[in-house]
N, C-alpha and C positions, 0 to 999 in steps of 0.2 A: 499802418500806412495812412497818408494824407492823400486824397485825389485833388490834383490841381488841372487847371486848363490844359496843362500841356502834358498830363498823365500823372501816374502815382509817383510818389516820393515818399522815403522812409520818413517816419514821424519824428526822428532826431535831426532831419535835415531841414524842418520847418523854421527854426531860428524864432527869433522875436516876430510876434504876429500881432498885427491889428485884426481883431475878429469881427467886427462890425462896420462896414465903411460902404459907400456907394461911389460908383462912377458915373452912372448916369440914371435919371427917373423920368417917367412919362406920367403926370398925374391927371391925364385926361379920362382915365378910366379905362376898365378893361374891354369895352366895345368898342373905344375909340383908338386905342393904342397901335400903333403901326411903325414898322420900319422905314416906311416911305417918308415919314415925317422928319428925318434927319439924315444926314450924311456920315457915315462911319469913321472916314478920315478924319472930318472935322472934330469929330468927339475924341479921337485918338490924340491929335495934335493938342487940343485942348487940355486934355486930362494927364498927359504924358507927364508934364512937369510935376505935377502934385504927387503922382505916384513915385516918380523918382527921388522925390524929396525924402521920403521916408528912409531911405539909406544913410542919409547923414546922422540919422539915430539909431542906427543899428539894426534897423528893421528891415527884415528880408521877405516877409510874407503880409498877404493882404486878402481878408476875406470880403467878398462883393456878396451883400446881403439883399440886393433886388431882385425880387421874383419876377416870374413871366408874369405879363400884362402891367407891370409898372414900369418896364424899362431894361429888363435883362437882354443883352446882346453878347453871346459868349464868343463871337468872333472880335468884337472889340477888346473884350478881356484877353483874349488868346494874343492881340496883336500887341497890347499893352505889357504883357507879360513877356513876350519875345523882346520887345524893343527896351524895357527896363531892367530885365533880369531878376524881376520880383515874382515871387511865387503868388499866384493869384489863383484864388478856390472860388466857384461859383456854386449855385443851388438849384435844387429842384423844389416844387411846392407851390402852394398859392397863398395870397395873403388876404384873410378875411377880416382885418379891422377896417377903418374908416368908413363903417357902416356898409361894408361889402361892395364897396365901389369897383374894387379891382378883380372882381370874381365874374367871370364870364356866365351867362345865363345858362347855358348848357350844363354846367357844374350842379344846378340844383335837381336836375334830372338824374344824377349818378349817384350811387351809394358809396360808402367808404371805400369798400373794396376796389370798385372800379376807379374811384380817384387814384387810390394807391398805385394801381396798375399804370396809369399815366406817368406817375413819378418813377416807378421801378424801369419802366421802358426807357426813360432817359438815361439811367445809369447802364442799364444793359445794351442799348443800342446808340447811345450818343443823343446830344440835344438837337433838335430840330435839322437833321440831315447832316451834322458834324460829328466828329470823333471824339468831342469835348463832353466830359461827364461831369455830374456834380459832385461835390465833396459833402454837401450836407442838405438837409431839409430846412427850408425856410418857409414859416407860416405866421399867421398873426390872427389874433380875436380881439374883437371890441370889449370895453371893461364891463366889469360885473357878470354877472349869471351868463354862461356861455349860451348862445343862441342856437338852433337846431345847426344850421350849417357850419358855426364855428365848432362845434362838438365833433360834426362829421369830419372836420378838416384834421383835427386833433387825432381821431380815430385813425384815419388813412395816413397820418405821419406815423401812427405806432405800427401799422401794419408795414408800411414802407421801410422802417427801422428793422424790423424783425426779419425783413427779407435781404435787406441790403448792408444793415449795420451802419447807414449813414446816421449821424447825429441830428437831433431835432432841435432848432434854434425858433423858438415861439415869442413873436412881438406880444408882450401884455402890457407893462407899466402900471398895472393897477392889482391890487391884492387879492381881490375874490376871482377874478379870472385867472390869474396865476395859480392860485390854489385849485382851482377846478380843473385847469389843464393838468396839473400835477395829478389829479384824482383820475382823469380819464387814461392818463399814461399808464398810470399803476395797473387800473382795472383791465387794460389791454395787455398786461403781462411784461411791460417794458420797465426797466429799471430807470428811478430817477437821475442815474449818472448818464444818460443817453438825452436828458433835457436841459437845454440851455434857457433861462428865464432872461429873454432880452427886455432891455429897459428896467431891470431891476432897481436901478437907482432912482426911479420915476415912483417906486411903490412908497406911499407915504409913511406906512405904518413898518418900522424897521423890526418889529419883531415878527412881521410876516416874512421879510426878506431872510433873515437867521432861521426861521422855521423851515424855509424853502432849501436852504442851505443845508440844515440839519437833516433834511429828508434825502439829501444826496444830490441835489439840483446844482448844476451851475449857476451862478448869479453873475450876471453880465452888467457892469457899471459901463454904460456906452455914450452918455452924454457929456463927455470929459470934453471941456473947453466951451461948452453952451451954459453951463451952470459955473458958479464961482469955485476958485480952486480951493477955499477954505471948506466948502460944501464936501467935495470929493475926496480931499484930504483927511477929513474929520471921519467920512463914510469908510474909506478905504482901512484907517488906522483901525476903526472899531471893529472892522470885519476881521483884520488880523488878530485884535486882541481877543476876539471870542472864538478864535480857534478856526476859522474858516479860509485861510489862506489858501488852501488847495481846492477851493470852489470858487476862486475868483478870477474874473476875466475883464478885460479893460479894453476899450475902443471910444470912438468920437462919435459915431454915426454922421460922419460928414461927408464932404464932396458937395456938390455934384453937379454934373452937366443937366440943365434941364430942356427937356425937349419941348419946342414950340417957343422957345424964348430968343432972342435975339444973342448969337454966340454962347448960347446955352445958359445965359445969365451968369456970364463969367465974373462979374463983379461980387455975386453972392455964393461964390463956391468957397467953402470952407476947407481951408488946407488940412493935412492929416498929420499935422507936425506938433501939436499942443502937447501931447503927452511926452513927447523926447523933449520939447523945449522948456517946458514949464513944470508939468506933474512930476518927472522923475526926480529933477532937482529937488524940489519941494519935499518929496518923499525922503530923500536922502537926508535933507535938513531936519527932518522929523525923527530920523534914527534909523531908517531903513538902511541896510547895505545891498551893494550891486548883485549879490547872491541872493536875496529876497526880491528885488526886482525882476531878476531874470526868471525867478521860480513862477512869477505872475505871469510875465510875458512871454517866455519861452516853454517851460514846462507844462503849464495848465492848458494853454492852446493846443499842444501836441496831444495830451491826454484826452482833453475834450472832443476833439475832431477827428481823432483815430478811428478809422472804419473798423467796427467791431461791433457785433450783435451784443446787447446788453440786455438780459433778460431779468426780471424780477426774481 
């Protein structure tokens, strides 16, 4: 099953899914983030048309990848899901990229088991006093060799996965940290099939991308619409030609209402429609049929995020 903000659904009910998007972000940092800085109803009103627009292209599910301390608000997500009819999936976890700006100070005093217990509690008891539960783990690391705190986050993710079956989605975008993340996951006894390499399309060395896929990781191309369509079409076709169609996830990394900006910086919000409007027609012109497109957009997300413990 898949855990949405409204509760569990069968994985075959997920439909076409955007696996990496954002409703709202607060970039002020972990120690400054606060719900007092925005109005929930204004966020819902602003973002609802963007969420509803994905239905025009056959999408029925939306994964919000904003972690705690960067603007995760599960009550906003629930309201948007109720109003739009879209399945929305939220996350547990902490984001260690951006030079640790979004990690609270208390975290450095905890070990990986203690961090994992905070995340496990959100699944077992609900997030922040609600009945809303996470559907995956979202974390992130800085480029190159893993720092001590980044390694601790990955180890905590592995512990959480083995306890809950939640898939791990890790922000990387650079080859060394992606490979080191995979190494820690495997050393922790977790199968690579439980790991989504977020921003895989930003890894410059394609041999690294395909090595990760060969190891069994999910490779997520999620900057679609912010790079040229020729870049993504070529990368996707090469991925398929190399035999990794079953490892591929697509999304935009788009949105978002920016906390602290007038009207949430409405003029800079990127819509969630480029894949439907532009990429799918282009891929079909390149020779892919609708069955292959749906395999990537329907079958793969359902398998990637189905709640299931995957041991090495």
